[in-house]
C-alpha positions, 0 to 999 in steps of 0.5 A: 721729457719722458712725459711728452709722448705720454701726454701726446698719446693721452691727448689723442686718446681723449680727443678721439673718444670724446669726438666719437661720443659726441659726434652729431647725428647730422654728420652720420646722415646718408653715410653707410654705417661702418664697424667702429674700433673698440674705444675701450682698448686705447693703448697696447704695448708695442710688439705685443698682441694678446688676445683680448675679449671685452664687453666694455665700451666708453659711454656704456654702463659697466657690467655687473660684478662682485669681488671679495675685498681686502677688508672682508666684504664683497664689493660689486658695481652697486657699491662703486656707484655714487662716486667716481671709481678708479679701477686699477688692474695689475697682475702683482699687488705690490705694483699697486702699493705706490698708488696709496700716495694719491688716495687722498687726492682722489678722495678730494675729487670724489673718486675711490681707488680700487686695486684688482689683482689675481690674489686671494682675498685673505692674502690681500687683506694681510698685505693691505694691513701690513702695508697700511693701504688706504684703498681696497684691493679686490680679488679676481682669482679667475680673471673673469672680471678683468676679462669683462673689463678688457684687462685680461690676456687670454693667450697668457692667462694673465691680468694685464695692467690698466685702468677703468674709470667709472662715473658715479652712475657706473658708466665707463668714462675711460679705459687704458689698457697695457699701461702701469702708470705712476700715481701722479699720472693716474691722478692727472688722468682722473682730474682731466676726465672728472673736470671735463665731465 
């Protein structure tokens, strides 16, 4: 029963973002251009109004970035291209551990999972090895990359939970801010977007 509100919000979110991206040019003729709401910030917790700054919009190319990874290498946007990239942001690496259960299912969809946290690369490498995580953790010590993707609360100086889904060309296809989702919910979101692409 608790999934019904989530499903409704998800359906409305995807419908609105799809309509905004595919609205015919004819419908816009003769209508004065009006400022658009930022579709990259679709969900925010009730009663919370953090200051968010982002350069990411659905349908736009993802910004270039580089982060140290938990397997001892630097990972950037170029390494994410070629497959769907599921970027999950969290202020706590332990919250990402349960996503290991869906890594194989995401791989079958042609998607790679990346967890982004404020921890240092060495700490992430130790944690990933100890917990046998099958996906990469990326170190965003300064929060700069999280801010680029709209997943940073400037007022509280903290990474916010959220997801960004990039297609194989590095184009943003979905963002979800303020939601720390269970693995099966992340998998269903990715399936929905990938199947509809």
